Structures are given as structure tokens and as C-alpha cells.
C-alpha positions as CSV (number, residue, x, y, z in Angstrom):
1,X,88.9,61.0,83.9
2,X,85.7,59.0,83.7
3,X,83.0,59.9,86.2
4,X,81.6,57.4,88.6
5,X,78.1,58.2,87.4
6,X,79.1,57.1,83.9
7,X,80.5,53.8,85.2
8,X,77.7,53.0,87.9
9,X,76.0,50.4,85.9
10,X,79.2,48.5,85.0
11,X,81.2,48.4,88.2
12,X,79.8,44.9,88.9
13,X,80.9,43.7,85.4
14,X,84.3,45.2,85.8
15,X,85.0,43.4,89.1
16,X,83.5,40.1,87.9
17,X,85.7,40.3,84.8
18,X,88.7,40.6,86.9
19,X,87.7,37.9,89.3
20,X,86.9,35.6,86.3
21,X,90.7,35.7,85.7
22,X,91.5,34.5,89.3
23,X,90.7,35.3,92.9
24,X,91.7,38.7,94.3
25,X,91.3,41.2,97.0
26,X,90.0,44.7,97.3
27,X,93.1,46.9,96.9
28,X,94.5,44.8,94.0
29,X,91.1,44.9,92.1
30,X,91.0,48.7,92.5
31,X,94.5,48.9,91.3
32,X,93.7,46.7,88.3
33,X,90.7,48.8,87.3
34,X,93.0,51.9,87.5
35,X,95.9,50.3,85.4
36,X,93.5,48.7,82.8
37,X,91.9,52.1,82.2
38,X,95.2,53.9,82.1
39,X,94.1,55.9,85.1
40,X,90.9,57.0,83.4
41,X,88.7,55.5,86.0
42,X,89.6,55.4,89.7
43,X,86.9,53.4,91.6
44,X,86.5,54.7,95.2
45,X,87.0,52.3,98.0
46,X,83.5,53.0,99.3
47,X,82.1,52.1,95.9
48,X,84.4,49.1,95.5
49,X,83.2,47.6,98.9
50,X,79.5,48.4,98.1
51,X,80.0,46.4,94.9
52,X,81.5,43.5,96.8
53,X,78.5,43.5,99.1
54,X,76.0,43.6,96.4
55,X,77.7,40.9,94.5
56,X,78.0,38.7,97.5
57,X,74.3,39.3,98.4
58,X,73.2,38.2,95.0
59,X,75.4,35.1,95.0
60,X,77.8,36.2,92.4
61,X,81.0,36.1,94.5
62,X,82.2,34.4,97.6
63,X,84.8,35.6,100.0
64,X,87.3,34.0,102.2
65,X,90.3,35.0,104.4
66,X,93.7,35.1,102.9
67,X,97.1,36.4,103.9
68,X,97.5,38.4,107.2
69,X,98.6,41.9,106.5
70,X,99.0,44.5,109.2
71,X,97.6,42.0,111.8
72,X,94.3,41.5,109.8
73,X,93.5,38.7,107.3
74,X,93.1,40.1,103.8
75,X,89.7,39.2,102.4
76,X,89.8,37.5,98.9
77,X,87.0,37.2,96.5
78,X,86.1,34.6,93.9
79,X,83.5,34.5,91.3
80,X,80.7,31.9,91.5
81,X,79.0,30.1,88.6
82,X,76.1,32.5,89.1
83,X,78.5,35.4,88.8
84,X,79.9,34.1,85.6
85,X,76.3,33.8,84.1
86,X,75.6,37.3,85.2
87,X,78.9,38.6,83.7
88,X,77.9,37.0,80.4
89,X,74.5,38.8,80.5
90,X,76.2,42.1,81.4
91,X,78.7,41.6,78.4
92,X,75.8,41.1,76.0
93,X,73.9,44.0,77.5
94,X,76.9,46.3,76.8
95,X,77.0,45.2,73.2
96,X,73.4,46.1,72.8
97,X,73.8,49.5,74.6
98,X,76.8,50.3,72.3
99,X,74.7,49.6,69.1
100,X,71.9,51.9,70.5
101,X,74.1,54.8,71.6
102,X,76.8,54.7,68.8
103,X,74.5,56.0,65.9
104,X,73.8,59.1,68.0
105,X,77.3,59.9,69.3
106,X,79.4,58.9,66.2
107,X,77.7,61.3,63.9
108,X,79.1,64.8,63.7
109,X,78.0,67.2,66.6
110,X,76.5,70.4,65.4
111,X,76.5,73.8,67.2
112,X,73.1,74.7,68.8
């Protein structure tokens, strides 16, 4: 299982990548993350909604009411053009991070 600390800087990108494929809602996004990572990363509901709030505040996503379930309208999210730009920046950043970290972690580890 991957810790939330390890994923903290990339939760925004994961959610935006999912929304780039189409509008969705919180539970389904959390389930998609769990499925795509083969259960290696389980995003907590509180983390998920904190990310939604941050992305919305930054203008990267919009929300709107959808289907009514259990008497409440389900909130759907969609990526904005600014969100698509931010996702592209985060994807490029990830590639740079990998090139910096890989040389250290791909060499054989020695006992200290």
C-alpha cells in the first residue's frame, strides 16, 4: 500500500487526469483511483474532498448537481481549461522528478 504522504503532491494530478476523461463524482473518482492502482492507493474521503475544494478554489474544476441519490443531488466535477493546463504542468513535473530520483533509487542499495 502506498502512503498518503508519498502521494500528497500528486492527488490533484490524479483527480484531474480522471476528470480529463469525463465528468465524474467523488465516490466514483475514489473508486477509479483504487482500481487503477490495483488497490495500492486508497484515497481517503476527507483527502478527496479537500482536493476538490483546492482545485475548485484555483479554478481547475467546476462542480454541478447531478443525479439524486438517497434524496440528495450528487455533485459532479468537470475539468476546466485552466485545469487541463495545470495537469500538463504536473505531468511534465513528474517526468523531471523521475529523472532526478531514479539515478539514486535504481542503483543497488548497500547495507549500512
